[in-house]
TILUM-708980 format. One record per residue (C-alpha): x, y, z. Coordinates in steps of 0.2 Angstrom, whole numbers. Layout:
N
+-------+-------+-------+
!     x !     y !     z !
+-------+-------+-------+
!     X !     Y !     Z !
...
+-------+-------+-------+
//
This chain:
117
+-------+-------+-------+
!     x !     y !     z !
+-------+-------+-------+
!    -1 !     1 !    -2 !
!     6 !    19 !    -6 !
!     1 !    33 !     6 !
!     4 !    50 !    -2 !
!     8 !    64 !     8 !
!     7 !    81 !     3 !
!    16 !    94 !    14 !
!     9 !   112 !    12 !
!    24 !   125 !    10 !
!    20 !   140 !    22 !
!    20 !   153 !     6 !
!     8 !   138 !    -3 !
!     1 !   146 !   -20 !
!   -17 !   140 !   -16 !
!   -18 !   143 !     3 !
!   -32 !   158 !     5 !
!   -33 !   172 !    14 !
!   -35 !   165 !    31 !
!   -57 !   169 !    33 !
!   -53 !   172 !    52 !
!   -40 !   186 !    49 !
!   -50 !   199 !    58 !
!   -44 !   189 !    76 !
!   -26 !   191 !    72 !
!   -20 !   207 !    81 !
!   -15 !   222 !    73 !
!     2 !   225 !    70 !
!     4 !   242 !    62 !
!    -1 !   253 !    46 !
!     1 !   256 !    28 !
!    -4 !   267 !    16 !
!   -18 !   273 !    28 !
!   -24 !   256 !    32 !
!   -21 !   243 !    45 !
!   -10 !   228 !    43 !
!   -13 !   212 !    51 !
!    -4 !   195 !    56 !
!    14 !   191 !    58 !
!    26 !   203 !    48 !
!    44 !   201 !    46 !
!    49 !   208 !    28 !
!    54 !   199 !    17 !
!    46 !   182 !    23 !
!    31 !   187 !    32 !
!    19 !   204 !    26 !
!     2 !   200 !    36 !
!   -13 !   207 !    28 !
!   -16 !   222 !    21 !
!   -34 !   230 !    23 !
!   -50 !   226 !    33 !
!   -66 !   231 !    24 !
!   -54 !   227 !     8 !
!   -41 !   215 !    14 !
!   -27 !   205 !     5 !
!   -16 !   195 !    11 !
!     2 !   199 !     5 !
!     8 !   183 !     8 !
!    -2 !   173 !    -3 !
!    -5 !   186 !   -18 !
!     7 !   181 !   -31 !
!     4 !   199 !   -40 !
!    -3 !   196 !   -54 !
!   -13 !   211 !   -55 !
!   -32 !   205 !   -59 !
!   -38 !   216 !   -44 !
!   -33 !   232 !   -50 !
!   -38 !   228 !   -68 !
!   -56 !   223 !   -63 !
!   -57 !   236 !   -50 !
!   -71 !   248 !   -55 !
!   -68 !   262 !   -42 !
!   -48 !   259 !   -42 !
!   -46 !   254 !   -24 !
!   -27 !   245 !   -28 !
!   -11 !   251 !   -31 !
!     5 !   240 !   -33 !
!    19 !   242 !   -18 !
!    33 !   231 !   -19 !
!    39 !   217 !    -9 !
!    55 !   214 !   -14 !
!    63 !   196 !    -8 !
!    46 !   190 !    -5 !
!    45 !   170 !   -10 !
!    30 !   174 !   -18 !
!    31 !   190 !   -29 !
!    41 !   207 !   -30 !
!    26 !   218 !   -30 !
!     7 !   217 !   -22 !
!    -9 !   222 !   -26 !
!   -14 !   234 !   -10 !
!   -30 !   242 !    -6 !
!   -24 !   260 !    -3 !
!   -42 !   267 !    -6 !
!   -51 !   255 !     3 !
!   -63 !   267 !     9 !
!   -69 !   269 !   -10 !
!   -75 !   250 !   -11 !
!   -91 !   250 !   -18 !
!   -92 !   230 !   -12 !
!   -94 !   224 !   -29 !
!   -85 !   210 !   -26 !
!   -76 !   209 !   -45 !
!   -59 !   206 !   -36 !
!   -63 !   193 !   -23 !
!   -72 !   182 !   -37 !
!   -55 !   184 !   -49 !
!   -41 !   184 !   -38 !
!   -35 !   165 !   -46 !
!   -27 !   162 !   -27 !
!   -41 !   170 !   -13 !
!   -27 !   181 !    -7 !
!   -43 !   195 !    -4 !
!   -57 !   195 !     8 !
!   -72 !   209 !     5 !
!   -81 !   211 !    24 !
!   -92 !   226 !    22 !
!   -93 !   233 !    40 !
+-------+-------+-------+
//
C-alpha cells in the first residue's frame, strides 16, 4: 500500500486568505490601512486592509484585482525578496470600495476578502 503525503509550504499559492484574519492582532499601518498578523519582511508581510483585505503572503501579484476594480481601490506596492512575488496589490483606497466583489471573485489564489462593516 502506498500513502502519499502532501506537505503544505507556508507560502503555498493555493492557501487562501484566512477567513478569521480579523482575529489577528493589528501589527501596523501601511498606506492608511491596518496590517494584521505576523510581519517579518521580506518573508512575512501580513494581511493589508480591513474592508478590502489582501493577504500579502499569498498574493502572487498578477494584478487582476487592479484591472477589474471599477473604483481603483488598489495600487502596486513593492515586496522585494518575498518568495511569492516582487510586487503586491495594496488596498490603498479601501474606503472607496463599492463591495461589488469583482476583485475577490477574480483573484486566482483567493488572497482577497471583502467585508462589509
